[in-house]
C-alpha positions in Angstrom: -34.7 -2.0 22.3 -32.9 -2.2 19.0 -29.7 -0.1 18.6 -28.9 -1.5 15.2 -30.2 1.5 13.2 -28.5 4.8 13.2 -30.5 7.8 14.5 -31.7 10.3 12.0 -29.8 13.1 13.7 -26.5 11.1 13.6 -27.1 10.0 10.0 -27.4 13.6 8.9 -24.4 14.6 10.9 -22.3 12.0 9.0 -23.8 13.2 5.7 -22.7 16.8 6.5 -19.2 15.5 7.4 -19.1 13.7 4.0 -20.2 16.9 2.2 -17.3 18.7 3.9 -14.9 16.2 2.5 -16.1 16.4 -1.0 -14.4 19.6 -2.3 -11.0 18.2 -1.5 -11.8 14.8 -2.9 -13.2 16.2 -6.1 -10.2 18.4 -6.6 -7.8 15.5 -6.0 -9.6 13.4 -8.6 -10.1 16.3 -11.1 -13.8 15.9 -11.0 -16.0 18.9 -11.7 -19.4 17.2 -11.4 -20.5 14.2 -9.5 -24.0 13.1 -10.4 -25.8 10.5 -8.2 -28.8 9.5 -10.4 -31.3 7.3 -8.6 -35.0 6.2 -8.3 -37.0 4.1 -5.9 -34.0 3.6 -3.6 -35.9 1.6 -1.0 -36.2 -1.1 -3.6 -32.9 -0.6 -5.5 -30.5 1.5 -3.4 -27.3 3.0 -4.6 -24.7 2.3 -1.8 -23.7 6.0 -1.6 -27.1 7.2 -0.7 -26.6 6.7 3.0 -23.3 8.7 2.9 -24.2 11.8 0.8 -28.1 11.9 0.7 -29.2 10.4 4.0 -32.5 8.7 3.1 -34.6 7.3 0.3 -36.3 8.9 -2.7 -39.1 7.7 -4.9 -39.0 9.4 -8.3 -36.0 9.9 -10.5 -33.7 12.2 -8.7 -30.3 13.8 -9.4 -28.0 14.8 -6.5 -25.3 17.0 -8.1 -22.0 18.1 -6.6 -20.2 20.7 -8.6 -16.7 21.8 -8.1 -16.1 24.3 -10.9 -13.8 27.3 -10.9 -13.1 26.8 -7.2 -16.8 27.1 -6.4 -18.5 24.1 -4.7 -22.3 23.7 -4.9 -24.6 20.9 -3.9 -27.9 20.7 -5.9 -30.7 18.4 -5.1 -33.2 17.7 -8.0 -36.2 15.6 -7.0 -39.9 14.9 -7.7 -42.3 17.3 -6.1 -43.4 15.0 -3.3 -39.8 14.3 -2.3 -39.0 18.0 -2.1 -40.2 18.7 1.5 -38.1 16.0 3.0 -34.9 17.2 1.2 -35.5 20.8 2.3 -36.0 19.7 5.9 -32.6 18.1 6.0 -30.9 21.5 5.4 -27.9 19.9 3.7 -28.3 21.2 0.2 -27.4 24.6 -1.3 -30.3 24.3 -3.8 -33.3 22.1 -3.9 -35.2 21.9 -7.2 -38.4 20.0 -7.7 -40.2 18.9 -10.8 -43.8 17.7 -11.6 -43.9 16.2 -15.0 -40.3 15.1 -15.6 -36.7 15.5 -14.6 -35.2 16.1 -18.1 -35.6 19.8 -18.6 -34.5 20.9 -15.0 -31.5 18.5 -15.1 -30.4 19.8 -18.5 -30.7 23.4 -17.4 -28.7 22.7 -14.2 -25.9 20.9 -16.1 -25.8 23.7 -18.7 -25.6 26.3 -16.0 -22.4 24.9 -14.5 -21.0 23.3 -17.7 -18.6 20.9 -16.0 -15.8 19.4 -18.1 -16.6 16.0 -16.8 -19.6 14.2 -15.1 -18.7 11.3 -12.7 -21.3 8.6 -12.6 -21.6 5.6 -10.2 -20.3 2.7 -12.3 -17.3 0.5 -11.7 -16.1 -2.9 -13.0 -14.1 -3.7 -9.8 -15.7 -1.9 -6.8 -19.2 -3.1 -5.9 -20.1 -0.1 -3.7 -19.1 2.3 -6.6 -21.4 0.5 -9.0 -24.8 1.8 -7.8 -26.0 3.2 -11.1 -28.2 0.6 -12.8 -27.8 -0.1 -16.5 -31.3 1.2 -17.1 -30.6 4.4 -15.3 -27.3 4.7 -17.3 -29.3 4.4 -20.5 -31.8 7.0 -19.3 -29.2 9.6 -18.3 -27.5 9.1 -21.6 -30.8 10.0 -23.3 -31.4 12.9 -21.1 -27.9 14.4 -21.6 -26.8 13.1 -25.0 -24.6 16.2 -25.6 -22.7 15.5 -22.4 -22.3 11.7 -22.8 -18.7 12.1 -23.9 -17.9 13.7 -20.6 -19.2 10.8 -18.5 -16.5 9.2 -16.4 -16.5 6.7 -13.5 -16.9 8.1 -10.0 -15.2 5.0 -8.5 -12.1 6.9 -7.2 -14.3 9.6 -5.6 -16.6 7.0 -4.0 -13.7 5.0 -2.8 -12.5 8.1 -0.9 -15.8 9.4 0.4 -16.7 5.9 1.8 -13.1 5.0 2.9 -12.1 8.2 4.7 -14.1 7.6 7.8 -15.1 10.6 9.8 -14.6 10.8 13.6 -18.2 10.0 14.1 -17.9 6.9 11.9 -14.8 5.6 13.6 -16.4 6.0 17.0 -19.4 4.0 15.8 -17.2 1.2 14.4 -15.2 1.1 17.6 -18.3 0.8 19.7 -19.5 -2.1 17.5 -16.2 -3.9 18.0 -16.4 -3.4 21.7 -19.9 -4.9 21.8 -18.6 -7.8 19.7 -15.9 -8.5 22.2 -18.3 -8.3 25.1 -20.5 -10.9 23.4 -17.5 -13.1 22.7 -16.6 -13.0 26.4 -20.1 -13.7 27.6 -20.4 -16.7 25.2 -16.9 -18.0 26.3 -18.2 -18.3 29.9 -21.0 -20.6 28.6 -19.0 -22.9 26.3 -18.8 -26.6 27.1 -17.7 -29.8 25.6 -20.3 -31.6 23.4 -22.1 -28.4 22.4 -23.2 -28.3 18.7 -22.3 -25.5 16.4 -25.9 -24.5 16.2 -26.3 -24.4 20.0 -23.3 -22.0 20.2 -24.7 -19.8 17.4 -27.9 -19.5 19.4 -25.9 -18.3 22.4 -24.7 -15.5 20.2 -28.2 -14.6 19.1 -29.3 -14.4 22.7 -26.5 -12.0 23.5 -27.2 -9.9 20.4 -30.8 -9.6 21.6 -29.6 -8.3 25.0 -27.4 -5.6 23.4 -30.0 -4.6 20.8 -27.7 -5.3 17.9 -28.1 -7.3 14.7 -25.7 -9.4 12.6 -23.2 -7.6 10.3 -23.9 -10.0 7.4 -26.5 -12.7 6.6 -27.8 -14.2 9.7 -27.4 -17.9 9.0 -23.6 -17.5 8.9 -23.1 -14.6 11.4 -21.6 -15.8 13.5 -20.0 -18.7 11.6 -19.1 -21.4 14.1 -16.5 -24.0 13.2 -15.8 -26.8 15.7 -13.0 -29.4 15.4 -10.5 -30.3 12.7 -12.8 -31.3 9.9 -14.9 -28.2 9.3 -13.9 -26.1 6.3 -13.8 -22.5 7.3 -15.5 -20.1 4.9 -18.8 -18.4 4.2 -20.8 -21.2 5.8 -23.1 -21.5 8.7 -23.0 -23.9 11.7 -24.0 -27.6 11.7 -26.2 -29.4 14.1 -24.0 -32.5 13.7 -20.7 -30.9 14.5 -19.7 -30.7 18.2 -17.0 -29.3 20.5 -14.6 -31.9 21.8 -11.8 -31.9 24.4 -8.5 -31.2 22.7 -10.2 -29.6 19.7 -10.4 -26.0 18.6 -13.4 -23.7 18.0 -13.4 -20.8 15.6 -15.9 -18.1 14.9 -16.3 -15.2 12.4 -18.6 -12.7 14.0 -19.7 -9.1 13.6 -22.5 -6.9 14.7 -24.3 -3.8 13.3 -24.6 -1.1 15.9 -26.1 2.3 14.9 -25.7 1.4 11.3 -22.0 0.5 11.4 -20.4 -2.9 11.5 -17.6 -4.9 13.2 -15.9 -8.0 11.8 -13.7 -10.1 14.2 -12.5 -13.7 14.4 -11.5 -15.6 17.5 -10.2 -19.1 18.5 -10.9 -21.3 21.5 -9.2 -24.5 22.7 -11.0 -27.0 24.8 -8.4 -27.9 27.4 -5.8 -26.3 29.6 -3.1 -24.0 28.3 -0.4 -26.6 29.1 -2.3 -29.1 27.0 -2.1 -27.0 23.8 -0.2 -29.0 21.1 2.9 -27.5 19.6 1.3 -27.7 16.2 -1.4 -25.3 17.3 1.0 -23.0 19.1 3.1 -22.7 15.9 0.0 -22.0 13.8 -1.6 -19.5 16.2 1.7 -17.6 16.5 2.1 -17.5 12.7 -1.4 -16.0 12.2 -1.1 -13.6 15.1 2.3 -12.3 14.2 1.4 -12.0 10.5 -1.4 -9.6 11.6 0.9 -7.7 13.9 3.6 -7.4 11.2 1.0 -6.1 8.7 -0.3 -3.6 11.2 3.2 -2.3 11.9 3.8 -1.8 8.2 0.5 -0.1 7.2 0.4 3.7 6.8 -1.2 6.2 4.4 0.2 6.2 0.9 1.1 2.5 0.6 -0.7 0.2 -1.8 -3.1 -2.4 -0.6 -1.1 -5.2 -2.2 2.1 -4.2 -0.4 0.4 -4.7 3.0 -1.0 -8.0 2.0 2.5 -9.2 0.9 3.9 -8.6 4.4 1.5 -11.0 6.0 1.6 -13.5 3.0 5.4 -13.7 3.0 5.4 -14.3 6.8 3.0 -17.2 6.5 5.0 -18.8 3.7 8.2 -18.3 5.6 6.7 -20.3 8.5 6.1 -23.3 6.2 2.4 -22.9 5.3 0.6 -22.5 2.0 -0.4 -18.9 1.3 -4.0 -18.1 2.3 -6.5 -18.1 -0.5 -8.0 -14.6 0.1 -7.1 -11.0 0.7 -5.6 -9.9 4.0 -8.2 -7.2 4.6 -11.3 -5.5 3.4 -12.8 -2.2 4.5 -15.5 -2.1 7.1 -18.2 0.5 7.5 -22.0 0.5 7.0 -21.4 -3.0 5.6 -18.9 -5.6 6.8 -17.5 -5.6 3.3 -17.5 -1.9 2.6 -15.8 -1.7 -0.8 -12.9 0.5 -1.7 -9.2 -0.3 -1.6 -8.4 -3.9 -0.7 -5.4 -5.3 1.2 -5.1 -8.1 -1.2 -2.8 -9.8 -3.8 -2.8 -8.8 -7.5 -5.2 -11.5 -8.5 -7.8 -11.3 -11.3 -10.7 -11.7 -8.8 -9.8 -8.5 -7.1 -9.4 -6.3 -10.2 -7.6 -3.0 -9.5 -8.8 -2.7 -5.8 -5.4 -3.8 -4.3 -3.6 -1.2 -6.4 -5.3 1.6 -4.6 -3.6 3.6 -1.9 -4.2 3.2 1.8 -5.6 6.5 3.3 -6.0 8.0 6.7 -9.4 7.1 8.1 -9.7 3.8 6.3 -11.0 1.0 8.4 -9.7 -2.5 7.5 -9.9 -6.0 8.7 -6.6 -7.9 9.1 -7.5 -11.6 8.7 -5.8 -14.8 7.6 -5.7 -18.4 8.4 -3.3 -21.4 8.1 -4.3 -25.0 7.9 -2.7 -27.5 10.4 -2.1 -31.2 9.7 -4.1 -32.6 12.6 -6.2 -29.8 14.1 -7.9 -28.0 11.2 -7.7 -24.3 10.5 -6.4 -21.6 12.8 -7.8 -18.2 11.8 -7.9 -14.7 13.4 -9.3 -11.3 12.3 -8.8 -7.8 13.8 -10.2 -4.4 12.9 -7.9 -1.4 12.4 -8.3 2.3 11.6 -5.5 4.0 9.6 -4.0 7.0 11.3 -1.8 9.8 10.1 1.4 7.8 10.7 0.2 4.2 11.0 -2.8 2.4 12.3 -4.6 1.5 15.5 -6.7 -1.5 16.6 -10.3 -0.8 17.5 -10.0 -3.4 20.3 -6.8 -5.0 21.6 -5.7 -7.9 19.3 -5.8 -11.4 20.8 -2.5 -12.9 21.9 -3.5 -16.5 22.5 -6.3 -19.0 22.3 -9.2 -18.6 24.7 -9.0 -21.8 26.9 -12.1 -23.7 27.9 -11.2 -26.1 30.7 
Protein backbone atom coordinates (compact mmCIF):
# COMPACT_ATOMS: atom_id res chain seq x y z
CA UNK A 1 0.00 0.00 0.00
CA UNK A 2 1.34 3.41 -0.95
CA UNK A 3 2.55 5.64 1.87
CA UNK A 4 3.81 8.34 -0.47
CA UNK A 5 0.85 10.70 -0.10
CA UNK A 6 0.11 12.55 3.09
CA UNK A 7 -3.19 11.83 4.80
CA UNK A 8 -5.84 14.52 4.67
CA UNK A 9 -5.87 14.80 8.45
CA UNK A 10 -2.12 15.32 8.67
CA UNK A 11 -2.08 17.77 5.77
CA UNK A 12 -4.64 20.00 7.47
CA UNK A 13 -2.72 19.68 10.73
CA UNK A 14 0.35 21.12 8.99
CA UNK A 15 -1.73 23.89 7.37
CA UNK A 16 -3.00 24.89 10.82
CA UNK A 17 0.55 24.88 12.16
CA UNK A 18 1.59 27.15 9.28
CA UNK A 19 -1.33 29.48 9.97
CA UNK A 20 -0.13 29.73 13.56
CA UNK A 21 3.29 30.85 12.29
CA UNK A 22 1.96 33.54 9.99
CA UNK A 23 1.24 36.45 12.38
CA UNK A 24 4.85 36.46 13.60
CA UNK A 25 6.28 36.06 10.10
CA UNK A 26 4.11 38.84 8.68
CA UNK A 27 5.09 41.14 11.53
CA UNK A 28 8.79 40.39 11.01
CA UNK A 29 8.49 41.23 7.31
CA UNK A 30 6.20 44.25 7.80
CA UNK A 31 3.51 42.71 5.59
CA UNK A 32 -0.12 43.63 6.27
CA UNK A 33 -1.73 41.51 3.57
CA UNK A 34 -0.61 38.33 1.84
CA UNK A 35 -2.75 37.47 -1.16
CA UNK A 36 -2.49 34.00 -2.67
CA UNK A 37 -4.31 34.38 -5.99
CA UNK A 38 -4.85 31.14 -7.91
CA UNK A 39 -7.04 29.15 -10.29
CA UNK A 40 -7.20 25.55 -11.58
CA UNK A 41 -4.42 24.55 -9.20
CA UNK A 42 -4.55 20.88 -10.18
CA UNK A 43 -3.22 21.94 -13.59
CA UNK A 44 -1.08 24.93 -12.54
CA UNK A 45 -0.37 24.78 -8.79
CA UNK A 46 1.17 27.52 -6.72
CA UNK A 47 3.82 25.83 -4.49
CA UNK A 48 2.40 27.44 -1.33
CA UNK A 49 -1.03 25.84 -1.73
CA UNK A 50 -0.08 22.67 0.14
CA UNK A 51 1.26 24.69 3.06
CA UNK A 52 -1.47 27.29 3.65
CA UNK A 53 -4.56 26.08 1.75
CA UNK A 54 -4.34 22.31 1.81
CA UNK A 55 -5.98 21.28 -1.43
CA UNK A 56 -6.89 22.37 -4.94
CA UNK A 57 -9.41 24.90 -6.18
CA UNK A 58 -11.02 25.34 -9.60
CA UNK A 59 -12.20 28.92 -10.09
CA UNK A 60 -10.23 32.10 -9.46
CA UNK A 61 -9.68 32.24 -5.73
CA UNK A 62 -8.09 34.61 -3.25
CA UNK A 63 -6.68 33.41 0.05
CA UNK A 64 -6.03 36.52 2.10
CA UNK A 65 -4.03 36.77 5.29
CA UNK A 66 -4.36 40.15 7.01
CA UNK A 67 -2.18 41.41 9.84
CA UNK A 68 -3.47 44.96 10.35
CA UNK A 69 -3.48 46.89 13.63
CA UNK A 70 -2.44 43.79 15.57
CA UNK A 71 -5.45 41.90 14.24
CA UNK A 72 -4.84 38.70 12.26
CA UNK A 73 -7.58 37.46 9.95
CA UNK A 74 -7.67 34.70 7.33
CA UNK A 75 -10.20 35.17 4.55
CA UNK A 76 -10.99 32.58 1.88
CA UNK A 77 -12.70 33.88 -1.27
CA UNK A 78 -13.67 31.14 -3.75
CA UNK A 79 -16.19 30.21 -6.44
CA UNK A 80 -19.51 28.88 -5.18
CA UNK A 81 -18.75 25.20 -5.87
CA UNK A 82 -15.41 25.42 -4.05
CA UNK A 83 -17.05 26.92 -0.95
CA UNK A 84 -18.28 23.70 0.78
CA UNK A 85 -14.82 22.11 0.72
CA UNK A 86 -13.19 25.20 2.21
CA UNK A 87 -15.77 25.46 4.99
CA UNK A 88 -15.33 21.79 5.80
CA UNK A 89 -11.61 22.34 6.49
CA UNK A 90 -12.43 24.66 9.43
CA UNK A 91 -9.20 26.59 8.94
CA UNK A 92 -10.54 30.00 7.83
CA UNK A 93 -11.94 32.87 9.87
CA UNK A 94 -14.19 33.84 6.96
CA UNK A 95 -15.22 31.96 3.80
CA UNK A 96 -16.82 34.05 1.05
CA UNK A 97 -18.16 32.63 -2.20
CA UNK A 98 -19.07 34.25 -5.50
CA UNK A 99 -21.21 33.18 -8.44
CA UNK A 100 -20.53 35.53 -11.37
CA UNK A 101 -17.07 36.89 -10.65
CA UNK A 102 -14.43 37.49 -7.99
CA UNK A 103 -13.85 41.20 -8.69
CA UNK A 104 -16.45 42.87 -6.46
CA UNK A 105 -16.06 40.68 -3.34
CA UNK A 106 -12.26 40.89 -3.60
CA UNK A 107 -12.32 44.68 -3.90
CA UNK A 108 -14.69 44.94 -0.95
CA UNK A 109 -12.50 42.70 1.19
CA UNK A 110 -9.33 44.66 0.42
CA UNK A 111 -11.15 47.95 1.03
CA UNK A 112 -12.42 46.70 4.41
CA UNK A 113 -8.92 46.01 5.77
CA UNK A 114 -7.10 48.68 3.71
CA UNK A 115 -3.61 47.19 4.12
CA UNK A 116 -0.58 49.40 3.43
CA UNK A 117 0.93 46.66 1.27
CA UNK A 118 -0.19 43.50 -0.52
CA UNK A 119 2.34 40.70 -0.88
CA UNK A 120 2.01 38.58 -4.02
CA UNK A 121 3.76 35.34 -4.94
CA UNK A 122 6.45 36.47 -7.37
CA UNK A 123 10.23 36.22 -7.12
CA UNK A 124 13.18 36.46 -9.51
CA UNK A 125 15.37 34.10 -7.46
CA UNK A 126 13.21 31.66 -5.48
CA UNK A 127 11.22 29.20 -7.57
CA UNK A 128 8.80 28.21 -4.80
CA UNK A 129 7.96 31.88 -4.14
CA UNK A 130 7.11 32.48 -7.81
CA UNK A 131 3.74 30.74 -7.96
CA UNK A 132 1.70 33.65 -9.34
CA UNK A 133 1.53 33.25 -13.11
CA UNK A 134 2.05 36.28 -15.33
CA UNK A 135 -1.55 36.04 -16.50
CA UNK A 136 -2.87 36.06 -12.94
CA UNK A 137 -0.60 39.01 -12.10
CA UNK A 138 -2.13 40.96 -14.99
CA UNK A 139 -5.61 39.97 -13.82
CA UNK A 140 -5.09 41.03 -10.20
CA UNK A 141 -3.62 44.32 -11.43
CA UNK A 142 -6.86 44.93 -13.37
CA UNK A 143 -9.05 43.90 -10.44
CA UNK A 144 -7.19 46.10 -7.94
CA UNK A 145 -5.78 48.99 -10.02
CA UNK A 146 -6.00 51.45 -7.15
CA UNK A 147 -3.85 49.14 -5.01
CA UNK A 148 -1.24 48.14 -7.58
CA UNK A 149 1.31 50.56 -6.13
CA UNK A 150 1.05 48.57 -2.88
CA UNK A 151 2.03 45.25 -4.48
CA UNK A 152 5.25 43.76 -3.14
CA UNK A 153 6.93 40.36 -3.38
CA UNK A 154 5.93 37.74 -0.81
CA UNK A 155 9.27 35.96 -1.26
CA UNK A 156 10.61 36.62 2.25
CA UNK A 157 7.33 35.51 3.80
CA UNK A 158 7.14 32.35 1.69
CA UNK A 159 10.79 31.60 2.44
CA UNK A 160 9.95 31.62 6.14
CA UNK A 161 6.62 29.78 5.99
CA UNK A 162 8.11 26.95 3.93
CA UNK A 163 11.51 26.98 5.62
CA UNK A 164 10.51 26.98 9.28
CA UNK A 165 9.48 23.35 9.45
CA UNK A 166 6.97 22.45 12.12
CA UNK A 167 7.45 19.49 14.45
CA UNK A 168 5.11 17.45 12.27
CA UNK A 169 7.13 18.25 9.15
CA UNK A 170 10.47 17.46 10.78
CA UNK A 171 9.14 14.09 11.92
CA UNK A 172 7.95 13.28 8.41
CA UNK A 173 11.32 14.19 6.85
CA UNK A 174 13.16 12.18 9.51
CA UNK A 175 10.99 9.15 8.76
CA UNK A 176 11.70 9.54 5.04
CA UNK A 177 15.45 9.63 5.76
CA UNK A 178 15.21 6.50 7.91
CA UNK A 179 13.39 4.62 5.15
CA UNK A 180 16.04 5.79 2.68
CA UNK A 181 18.79 4.32 4.85
CA UNK A 182 16.90 1.06 5.28
CA UNK A 183 16.62 0.76 1.51
CA UNK A 184 20.32 1.60 1.08
CA UNK A 185 21.22 -1.12 3.58
CA UNK A 186 18.99 -3.68 1.91
CA UNK A 187 20.42 -2.93 -1.53
CA UNK A 188 23.97 -3.09 -0.11
CA UNK A 189 23.41 -6.72 0.86
CA UNK A 190 22.55 -7.54 -2.78
CA UNK A 191 25.35 -5.70 -4.59
CA UNK A 192 27.85 -7.74 -6.57
CA UNK A 193 30.65 -7.22 -9.04
CA UNK A 194 29.58 -6.96 -12.72
CA UNK A 195 26.12 -5.54 -11.97
CA UNK A 196 24.96 -2.79 -14.34
CA UNK A 197 23.83 0.58 -13.07
CA UNK A 198 20.32 -0.12 -14.35
CA UNK A 199 20.21 -3.46 -12.48
CA UNK A 200 21.13 -1.66 -9.28
CA UNK A 201 18.51 1.01 -9.86
CA UNK A 202 15.90 -1.74 -10.22
CA UNK A 203 16.91 -3.10 -6.81
CA UNK A 204 15.99 0.32 -5.41
CA UNK A 205 12.65 0.33 -7.20
CA UNK A 206 11.87 -3.10 -5.75
CA UNK A 207 12.65 -1.89 -2.22
CA UNK A 208 10.64 1.31 -2.69
CA UNK A 209 7.67 -0.83 -3.67
CA UNK A 210 8.03 -2.86 -0.46
CA UNK A 211 7.98 0.29 1.67
CA UNK A 212 5.20 1.97 -0.28
CA UNK A 213 7.26 5.06 -1.08
CA UNK A 214 8.02 6.85 -4.34
CA UNK A 215 11.02 8.71 -5.69
CA UNK A 216 11.76 12.20 -4.36
CA UNK A 217 12.48 13.57 -7.85
CA UNK A 218 12.10 12.35 -11.44
CA UNK A 219 12.16 8.59 -11.53
CA UNK A 220 14.75 8.00 -14.25
CA UNK A 221 17.45 9.62 -12.10
CA UNK A 222 16.20 8.70 -8.62
CA UNK A 223 18.25 6.99 -7.58
CA UNK A 224 21.14 8.09 -9.74
CA UNK A 225 23.68 5.28 -9.90
CA UNK A 226 27.32 5.94 -10.83
CA UNK A 227 29.73 3.02 -11.14
CA UNK A 228 33.45 3.33 -11.65
CA UNK A 229 35.85 6.17 -12.42
CA UNK A 230 34.51 7.32 -15.78
CA UNK A 231 30.90 8.24 -14.94
CA UNK A 232 30.23 11.97 -14.59
CA UNK A 233 28.16 12.60 -11.46
CA UNK A 234 25.19 14.91 -11.95
CA UNK A 235 21.49 14.97 -12.76
CA UNK A 236 21.72 11.85 -14.87
CA UNK A 237 20.30 8.35 -14.73
CA UNK A 238 22.05 4.96 -14.79
CA UNK A 239 23.50 3.26 -17.86
CA UNK A 240 23.02 -0.31 -19.04
CA UNK A 241 26.63 -0.33 -20.26
CA UNK A 242 28.28 0.75 -16.99
CA UNK A 243 29.16 -2.04 -14.52
CA UNK A 244 30.56 -2.44 -11.02
CA UNK A 245 34.13 -3.70 -10.88
CA UNK A 246 36.52 -4.89 -8.18
CA UNK A 247 38.58 -1.99 -6.90
CA UNK A 248 36.03 0.55 -8.16
CA UNK A 249 33.56 2.76 -6.33
CA UNK A 250 29.79 3.04 -6.59
CA UNK A 251 27.91 6.26 -5.85
CA UNK A 252 24.22 6.98 -5.55
CA UNK A 253 22.02 10.02 -5.04
CA UNK A 254 18.71 8.84 -3.63
CA UNK A 255 15.65 10.14 -1.86
CA UNK A 256 12.11 9.00 -1.25
CA UNK A 257 8.79 10.71 -0.69
CA UNK A 258 6.99 9.43 2.39
CA UNK A 259 3.66 10.99 3.40
CA UNK A 260 4.33 13.95 1.14
CA UNK A 261 7.83 14.79 2.45
CA UNK A 262 11.21 13.99 0.96
CA UNK A 263 14.69 12.81 1.84
CA UNK A 264 17.87 13.36 -0.19
CA UNK A 265 21.01 11.38 0.66
CA UNK A 266 24.18 10.26 -1.12
CA UNK A 267 26.29 7.23 -0.26
CA UNK A 268 29.53 5.60 -1.52
CA UNK A 269 30.52 1.92 -1.85
CA UNK A 270 33.90 0.30 -2.55
CA UNK A 271 34.14 -3.12 -4.17
CA UNK A 272 36.88 -4.71 -2.12
CA UNK A 273 38.08 -5.12 1.44
CA UNK A 274 38.69 -2.15 3.69
CA UNK A 275 42.44 -2.85 3.71
CA UNK A 276 42.43 -2.69 -0.11
CA UNK A 277 41.09 0.87 -0.18
CA UNK A 278 43.61 3.11 -2.00
CA UNK A 279 45.09 6.08 -0.15
CA UNK A 280 43.76 8.35 -2.87
CA UNK A 281 40.18 7.33 -2.03
CA UNK A 282 40.80 7.53 1.72
CA UNK A 283 42.02 11.11 1.34
CA UNK A 284 39.07 12.06 -0.88
CA UNK A 285 36.45 10.46 1.36
CA UNK A 286 37.86 12.05 4.51
CA UNK A 287 37.89 15.43 2.76
CA UNK A 288 34.23 15.25 1.82
CA UNK A 289 33.11 13.72 5.11
CA UNK A 290 35.01 16.25 7.22
CA UNK A 291 33.83 19.21 5.13
CA UNK A 292 30.25 18.18 5.87
CA UNK A 293 30.97 17.78 9.58
CA UNK A 294 32.76 21.16 9.76
CA UNK A 295 29.82 22.88 8.09
CA UNK A 296 27.35 21.16 10.45
CA UNK A 297 29.35 22.32 13.47
CA UNK A 298 29.31 25.88 12.14
CA UNK A 299 25.64 26.16 11.19
CA UNK A 300 23.22 27.89 13.54
CA UNK A 301 20.33 30.35 13.23
CA UNK A 302 21.21 33.88 12.16
CA UNK A 303 24.13 33.04 9.87
CA UNK A 304 24.02 33.62 6.13
CA UNK A 305 23.78 30.72 3.73
CA UNK A 306 26.98 31.67 1.96
CA UNK A 307 28.99 31.69 5.19
CA UNK A 308 28.13 28.02 5.80
CA UNK A 309 29.03 27.14 2.23
CA UNK A 310 32.41 28.86 2.65
CA UNK A 311 33.38 26.62 5.58
CA UNK A 312 33.08 23.47 3.46
CA UNK A 313 34.46 25.08 0.30
CA UNK A 314 37.60 26.37 2.05
CA UNK A 315 38.23 22.95 3.59
CA UNK A 316 38.05 21.21 0.21
CA UNK A 317 40.46 23.71 -1.34
CA UNK A 318 42.85 23.39 1.62
CA UNK A 319 43.01 19.65 0.95
CA UNK A 320 44.25 20.22 -2.60
CA UNK A 321 41.04 19.86 -4.60
CA UNK A 322 39.20 22.23 -6.93
CA UNK A 323 36.14 23.80 -5.36
CA UNK A 324 32.88 21.96 -6.02
CA UNK A 325 30.76 23.53 -8.76
CA UNK A 326 27.48 23.77 -6.86
CA UNK A 327 25.97 24.93 -3.58
CA UNK A 328 26.71 23.07 -0.35
CA UNK A 329 23.07 22.63 0.51
CA UNK A 330 19.46 23.23 -0.49
CA UNK A 331 16.35 23.00 1.64
CA UNK A 332 14.26 19.82 1.70
CA UNK A 333 10.54 19.47 2.38
CA UNK A 334 7.57 18.62 0.19
CA UNK A 335 10.11 18.71 -2.64
CA UNK A 336 13.71 17.52 -2.61
CA UNK A 337 14.62 21.07 -3.70
CA UNK A 338 12.30 23.06 -1.48
CA UNK A 339 13.40 26.62 -2.27
CA UNK A 340 14.22 29.31 0.27
CA UNK A 341 17.63 30.20 1.67
CA UNK A 342 20.47 28.31 -0.01
CA UNK A 343 23.79 27.26 1.51
CA UNK A 344 25.70 28.40 -1.53
CA UNK A 345 28.35 30.75 -2.91
CA UNK A 346 27.58 34.26 -4.13
CA UNK A 347 27.26 33.25 -7.77
CA UNK A 348 24.90 34.79 -10.31
CA UNK A 349 23.07 31.49 -10.79
CA UNK A 350 21.84 31.55 -7.19
CA UNK A 351 20.70 35.18 -7.05
CA UNK A 352 20.11 36.44 -3.52
CA UNK A 353 19.20 33.07 -1.99
CA UNK A 354 22.64 32.51 -0.35
CA UNK A 355 22.36 35.93 1.32
CA UNK A 356 19.35 34.82 3.37
CA UNK A 357 19.64 33.90 7.03
CA UNK A 358 19.57 30.35 8.33
CA UNK A 359 16.59 29.86 10.66
CA UNK A 360 15.56 27.37 13.31
CA UNK A 361 13.48 24.64 11.68
CA UNK A 362 15.19 24.84 8.30
CA UNK A 363 16.00 21.45 6.80
CA UNK A 364 19.07 21.42 4.54
CA UNK A 365 21.18 18.98 2.63
CA UNK A 366 24.94 19.11 3.16
CA UNK A 367 26.46 17.73 -0.02
CA UNK A 368 29.68 18.04 -1.96
CA UNK A 369 32.11 16.07 -4.04
CA UNK A 370 35.77 15.96 -5.01
CA UNK A 371 37.27 14.43 -8.11
CA UNK A 372 40.17 12.00 -7.77
CA UNK A 373 42.81 11.36 -10.42
CA UNK A 374 42.28 7.62 -10.81
CA UNK A 375 38.97 6.67 -9.19
CA UNK A 376 36.43 9.24 -10.29
CA UNK A 377 34.22 11.29 -8.01
CA UNK A 378 33.72 10.86 -4.27
CA UNK A 379 30.46 12.47 -3.17
CA UNK A 380 28.32 12.39 0.00
CA UNK A 381 25.10 14.04 1.11
CA UNK A 382 23.42 14.30 4.52
CA UNK A 383 20.21 15.93 5.75
CA UNK A 384 20.14 18.25 8.78
CA UNK A 385 17.54 20.23 10.68
CA UNK A 386 18.55 23.54 12.22
CA UNK A 387 17.93 23.76 15.96
CA UNK A 388 17.95 26.67 18.39
CA UNK A 389 21.71 26.48 18.91
CA UNK A 390 23.03 24.49 15.94
CA UNK A 391 21.80 21.59 13.85
CA UNK A 392 21.10 17.86 14.03
CA UNK A 393 21.39 15.10 11.43
CA UNK A 394 18.19 13.25 10.55
CA UNK A 395 20.13 10.00 10.40
CA UNK A 396 23.74 9.41 11.53
CA UNK A 397 26.21 10.70 8.92
CA UNK A 398 28.37 8.09 7.23
CA UNK A 399 31.95 7.73 8.44
CA UNK A 400 33.44 5.49 5.75
CA UNK A 401 32.81 3.68 2.49
CA UNK A 402 30.39 0.77 2.48
CA UNK A 403 32.57 -2.22 1.56
CA UNK A 404 31.35 -4.93 -0.80
CA UNK A 405 33.76 -7.86 -0.57
